[in-house]
C-alpha positions in Angstrom: -70.5 -80.8 85.6 -66.9 -79.5 85.3 -66.2 -75.9 84.5 -63.8 -74.6 81.9 -60.7 -74.4 84.2 -61.6 -77.7 85.9 -62.0 -79.5 82.6 -58.7 -78.2 81.4 -57.0 -79.5 84.5 -58.6 -82.9 84.2 -57.6 -83.1 80.5 -54.1 -81.9 81.2 -53.7 -84.5 84.0 -55.0 -87.2 81.7 -52.6 -86.3 78.9 -49.6 -86.1 81.3 -50.5 -89.6 82.7 -50.8 -90.9 79.2 -47.3 -89.6 78.4 -45.9 -91.0 81.6 -45.5 -87.6 83.2 -46.9 -86.4 86.6 -48.5 -83.0 87.1 -46.8 -80.7 89.6 -50.0 -80.9 91.8 -49.8 -84.7 91.9 -46.0 -84.6 92.7 -46.7 -82.1 95.5 -49.2 -84.6 97.0 -46.5 -87.2 97.0 -44.0 -84.8 98.7 -42.4 -82.5 96.2 -41.8 -79.1 97.7 -42.3 -76.1 95.3 -42.2 -72.4 96.0 -44.2 -69.5 94.6 -44.2 -68.6 90.9 -43.0 -72.0 89.6 -43.1 -72.4 85.9 -42.7 -75.9 84.4 -42.7 -76.0 80.6 -43.6 -78.9 78.4 -42.2 -82.4 78.8 -40.3 -81.7 82.1 -39.7 -84.8 84.2 -39.5 -84.5 87.9 -38.5 -87.8 89.6 -41.9 -89.1 90.8 -40.4 -92.1 92.5 -38.5 -89.9 95.0 -40.0 -86.5 94.6 -40.1 -85.9 98.4 -36.3 -85.5 98.1 -36.6 -82.5 95.8 -37.2 -78.9 96.9 -37.7 -76.1 94.4 -37.6 -72.5 95.6 -39.6 -69.4 94.5 -39.5 -67.9 91.0 -38.1 -71.0 89.3 -38.5 -71.8 85.6 -37.9 -75.2 84.1 -37.6 -74.8 80.3 -38.9 -77.7 78.1 -37.6 -81.2 78.6 -35.7 -80.6 81.9 -35.2 -83.7 84.0 -34.7 -83.6 87.8 -33.6 -86.9 89.3 -33.3 -87.7 93.0 -32.3 -91.4 92.3 -29.7 -93.2 90.2 -30.5 -96.9 89.6 -27.1 -97.7 88.1 -26.2 -99.7 91.2 -29.5 -101.6 91.5 -28.6 -104.7 89.5 -25.2 -105.2 91.0 -25.8 -104.1 94.6 -29.5 -104.5 95.0 -29.8 -100.9 96.0 -30.5 -97.6 94.1 -28.5 -94.5 95.0 -30.6 -91.6 96.2 -29.8 -87.9 97.1 -31.5 -84.6 97.9 -31.9 -82.0 95.2 -32.4 -78.4 96.3 -33.0 -75.6 93.8 -32.9 -72.1 95.2 -34.9 -69.0 94.4 -34.8 -67.1 91.1 -33.4 -70.0 89.1 -33.8 -70.6 85.3 -32.9 -74.1 84.1 -32.5 -74.3 80.3 -34.1 -76.7 77.9 -33.0 -80.3 78.0 -30.9 -79.9 81.1 -30.6 -82.8 83.6 -30.2 -82.2 87.3 -28.7 -85.3 89.1 -29.2 -86.5 92.7 -27.2 -84.9 95.6 -27.1 -81.4 94.0 -27.7 -78.0 95.4 -28.4 -75.1 93.0 -28.1 -71.8 94.7 -30.2 -68.6 94.4 -30.0 -66.4 91.3 -28.7 -69.1 89.0 -29.0 -69.7 85.3 -28.3 -73.2 84.0 -27.7 -73.2 80.2 -29.7 -75.4 77.9 -28.5 -79.0 77.6 -26.4 -78.9 80.7 -25.9 -81.8 83.1 -25.6 -80.7 86.7 -23.6 -83.2 88.7 -22.2 -80.9 91.4 -23.4 -78.0 93.5 -23.8 -74.6 91.7 -23.2 -71.5 94.0 -25.5 -68.5 94.3 -25.3 -65.8 91.5 -23.9 -68.1 88.8 -24.3 -69.1 85.2 -23.4 -72.7 84.6 -23.2 -74.6 81.3 -22.0 -77.8 79.8 -21.6 -81.5 80.5 -20.8 -81.6 83.3 -22.1 -78.1 84.1 -19.4 -75.6 85.1 -19.7 -72.0 86.3 -18.7 -69.6 83.5 -19.6 -66.3 85.1 -21.7 -64.6 87.7 -25.4 -64.0 86.9 -24.8 -60.3 87.6 -22.1 -60.1 84.9 -24.3 -62.1 82.4 -27.3 -59.8 83.0 -25.2 -56.6 82.8 -23.6 -57.8 79.5 -27.0 -58.5 78.0 -28.4 -55.1 79.4 -25.8 -53.4 77.2 -26.2 -55.8 74.3 -30.0 -55.2 74.1 -29.4 -51.5 73.4 -28.2 -52.3 69.9 -30.3 -55.3 69.0 -33.9 -55.8 67.8 -36.4 -55.8 70.7 -40.0 -57.1 70.4 -42.9 -56.7 72.8 -45.6 -59.3 73.6 -47.5 -58.6 70.4 -44.7 -60.4 68.6 -45.4 -63.8 70.2 -47.8 -66.7 69.7 -49.5 -65.7 72.9 -50.6 -62.5 71.3 -51.3 -63.9 67.8 -48.2 -62.7 65.9 -49.1 -62.2 62.2 -47.4 -63.8 59.2 -46.1 -60.4 58.2 -44.6 -59.8 61.7 -43.0 -63.2 61.6 -41.3 -62.3 58.3 -40.1 -59.0 59.7 -38.7 -60.7 62.7 -36.8 -63.3 60.6 -35.3 -60.5 58.5 -34.2 -58.4 61.5 -32.5 -61.5 63.1 -30.4 -62.5 60.1 -27.4 -60.8 61.6 -27.8 -62.1 65.2 -29.7 -62.3 68.4 -32.7 -60.2 69.3 -35.0 -60.0 72.4 -38.7 -60.6 72.9 -40.8 -59.7 75.9 
């Protein structure tokens, strides 16, 4: 008999396989290297066919639909060979939704990759990079300091204002109203 947590893991693994995705645990068994506090959101694809070429550091978050590729099959038909390359993602990295990390890329420590970015070249430590191809636009320190000031004059919500904590319909409407003139922040 499988307990509650065990059953959830089995069902999650089954659903991932059904969708063509591999669980982080399965990828680690094949050779993926992952540090502590790794958060992989829904529909992220980590190159299962060459996952041993990928190393992910501590405190890394992959937002939904991030793709990490360690191979590029564009040469397979013409040359009979697929290009491969290492992918190294440092510590304290956030990779935004829908971003693609290509082979032969190093992402440094303390980096933010903006949503929808395509990372084709190395990104240095303490950087914010965005776009296609991703380019460094500022330091992470500058970005955080700018938002530290910005948050002082914007709506801020605690965890009670999230689905995790069962936000009410009334709270949702209040949030919508307070965000009509711009960005807010939620815990």
